[in-house]
C-alpha positions in Angstrom: 75.8 45.3 -74.9 74.5 43.8 -71.8 71.9 45.9 -70.0 72.9 47.8 -66.7 71.8 46.6 -63.6 68.3 48.2 -62.8 67.7 49.5 -66.3 64.3 49.3 -67.8 63.5 46.9 -70.5 64.1 48.3 -74.0 60.2 47.7 -75.2 59.4 50.1 -72.2 61.9 52.9 -73.4 60.4 52.6 -76.7 56.6 52.9 -75.7 57.8 56.2 -73.6 59.5 57.9 -76.6 56.3 57.7 -78.9 55.0 61.2 -79.0 51.6 61.9 -77.6 50.6 63.5 -81.1 51.4 60.2 -82.7 49.4 58.3 -80.3 46.6 60.7 -80.7 46.5 60.6 -84.3 46.5 56.8 -84.4 43.4 56.4 -82.0 41.6 59.1 -83.9 42.3 57.7 -87.3 41.2 54.2 -86.9 37.7 54.6 -86.0 37.2 57.4 -88.6 38.7 55.0 -91.2 36.1 52.2 -90.1 33.5 54.4 -90.3 34.2 55.9 -93.7 34.3 52.4 -95.1 31.2 51.0 -93.1 28.6 53.7 -94.2 29.0 53.0 -98.0 28.8 49.2 -97.2 25.6 49.8 -95.4 24.2 51.9 -98.2 25.1 49.1 -100.6 23.5 46.4 -98.5 20.4 48.3 -98.4 20.1 48.7 -102.0 20.6 44.8 -102.2 17.6 44.4 -99.8 19.7 43.1 -97.0 18.2 45.6 -94.3 21.3 47.0 -93.0 19.6 49.8 -91.1 20.9 53.5 -91.1 24.1 54.1 -93.0 25.8 55.5 -89.7 29.2 53.9 -90.0 28.6 51.7 -87.0 28.9 47.8 -87.6 26.4 46.6 -84.8 24.1 43.6 -84.7 21.7 45.1 -87.1 24.3 45.5 -89.9 26.2 42.3 -88.9 23.0 40.5 -89.4 22.6 42.4 -93.1 26.1 41.3 -93.6 25.3 37.5 -92.9 22.2 37.6 -95.1 24.4 38.9 -97.9 27.0 36.3 -97.3 24.3 33.4 -97.3 22.7 34.7 -100.4 25.9 34.7 -102.4 27.5 31.5 -100.8 30.4 33.4 -98.9 31.6 32.2 -95.3 29.0 33.7 -92.9 31.3 35.7 -90.5 29.1 38.8 -90.3 32.3 41.0 -91.1 33.1 42.9 -94.2 36.1 40.6 -95.2 38.0 41.1 -98.4 35.8 38.6 -100.4 32.5 40.1 -99.1 33.5 43.4 -100.4 34.7 42.3 -103.8 31.1 40.6 -104.0 29.2 43.3 -102.4 30.6 45.9 -105.2 30.7 43.6 -108.0 28.3 44.0 -111.1 25.8 41.5 -110.1 25.7 40.2 -106.7 22.7 38.2 -105.5 20.2 40.2 -103.7 19.0 39.1 -100.3 15.7 39.4 -100.6 15.4 37.8 -104.3 17.6 34.7 -104.3 17.5 32.0 -106.7 15.8 29.0 -105.3 18.2 25.8 -104.3 17.9 22.5 -106.0 14.9 20.9 -104.6 12.9 19.2 -107.3 9.9 20.4 -109.2 6.5 21.3 -108.7 4.4 23.1 -106.2 6.5 23.1 -103.0 7.8 25.0 -100.1 11.7 25.1 -100.1 13.8 25.7 -96.9 17.5 26.3 -96.9 19.2 25.5 -93.6 22.4 27.1 -94.5 20.9 30.0 -95.9 18.2 30.4 -93.1 15.8 31.2 -96.1 12.5 30.1 -97.4 10.9 30.0 -100.8 7.2 29.5 -102.0 7.5 27.9 -105.1 4.5 27.6 -107.9 3.9 24.5 -109.9 5.4 26.3 -112.8 8.4 27.0 -111.0 7.8 30.9 -110.1 8.3 32.0 -106.8 5.4 33.3 -104.9 7.3 34.6 -101.8 10.5 34.2 -100.3 12.2 35.5 -96.9 14.7 34.6 -93.9 13.7 32.3 -91.3 15.2 31.2 -88.0 15.7 27.5 -87.1 17.1 24.7 -85.3 19.0 22.0 -87.4 19.4 20.1 -84.5 15.8 19.2 -84.4 14.7 19.6 -87.8 16.8 17.2 -90.3 16.9 17.7 -94.1 14.4 15.8 -96.1 10.8 16.0 -97.7 7.9 16.5 -95.6 4.1 17.2 -95.9 1.8 20.0 -94.4 -1.0 18.8 -92.3 -1.8 17.1 -89.0 1.0 14.9 -87.7 0.8 13.0 -84.4 -2.7 13.8 -83.7 -2.4 17.4 -83.7 -4.0 20.0 -86.1 -2.1 20.8 -89.1 -3.1 24.7 -89.1 -3.7 26.6 -86.0 -4.1 30.7 -86.4 -3.3 31.3 -82.7 -1.3 28.6 -81.6 0.9 28.7 -78.2 4.1 27.5 -76.7 4.1 24.7 -74.0 4.4 27.5 -71.5 1.4 29.3 -72.8 3.2 32.7 -72.5 3.9 32.8 -76.2 1.8 33.1 -79.3 2.8 31.4 -82.5 0.8 33.2 -84.9 -0.1 31.7 -88.3 1.3 28.2 -87.3 1.5 25.7 -90.2 2.5 22.3 -89.2 4.9 20.3 -91.4 7.0 17.7 -89.4 6.1 15.5 -86.6 5.3 16.1 -84.0 5.2 20.0 -83.3 7.5 21.4 -86.1 5.7 24.1 -88.2 6.1 27.4 -89.9 5.0 30.6 -87.6 5.7 34.3 -87.0 8.5 35.0 -84.4 6.8 34.3 -81.1 5.1 37.0 -79.8 4.5 37.6 -75.8 1.0 37.4 -74.7 1.7 39.8 -72.0 2.3 42.7 -74.4 2.4 41.6 -78.0 6.0 42.0 -78.5 8.2 39.7 -80.4 10.8 37.6 -78.6 13.5 38.9 -81.0 13.5 41.4 -84.0 12.6 40.5 -87.6 16.4 41.9 -88.1 17.7 38.7 -87.0 15.9 36.4 -89.5 18.1 34.8 -92.0 21.1 34.4 -89.6 22.2 32.0 -86.8 21.9 34.6 -84.3 19.2 32.9 -82.5 18.0 29.3 -82.9 14.4 28.0 -82.3 13.1 25.1 -80.4 12.7 23.4 -83.7 9.9 25.4 -85.5 10.6 27.9 -88.4 10.4 31.6 -87.3 9.5 33.8 -90.1 8.4 37.3 -90.4 4.4 38.1 -89.8 4.0 39.0 -93.6 5.8 35.7 -94.8 3.9 33.6 -92.3 0.7 35.1 -93.9 1.8 34.1 -97.2 2.6 30.6 -95.9 -0.7 30.3 -94.3 -2.5 31.1 -97.8 0.0 29.1 -99.9 0.0 25.7 -97.7 -2.8 23.5 -98.4 -3.0 20.0 -96.7 -0.4 17.9 -98.1 1.8 20.6 -99.5 5.4 19.5 -99.9 8.1 21.1 -98.0 11.7 20.3 -99.0 14.3 21.0 -96.2 17.9 21.0 -97.6 21.1 21.6 -95.8 22.7 23.8 -98.6 
């Protein structure tokens, strides 16, 4: 039947006929359902060393970064959301932990291994055991995959305990150089004005930030790298 002149579209009539109680139920139920599934996931992520923060049912940046770390460790697409594949792996019998991961293929011997896909670093002893590991922030557009050595490059010191950025406003603590000319490992930069970091350690192990070329790590891992890296220590950077 043709609509009468001046009548409203049928879709508008349909919307007006939806009872207010139904709309209220829908609006309330969806957030409640999301919180009920997010909180257990946060607890599970924390159990697996992914640092998801409080299990409050809120999927903010803190939790999204933890999800990315879990997805990276378990070779899933790094979306930062609880996809079906992520949930399945998260509650599986033996998922890979975020803080204890197998070293990616990188040869043998004493070395520092960097996975740009996982945003992760391993310090590997001569016998193959892992001395330390942790997340990092890098910039693959500057640092290419390949083999490097720690030490002086381009006439610059190989190690600087209290290095600074070109502006002089940031402290690059425990700087260990390994690639020409200015690329090295260091703690997440700190503002010299007040000592605060330019971003939280919570973002390490993700692509939520990008460095100017260096590898930013936590203070604890920067200290381990400082002690582990002798002059000429191999650094293997891989994409996978």
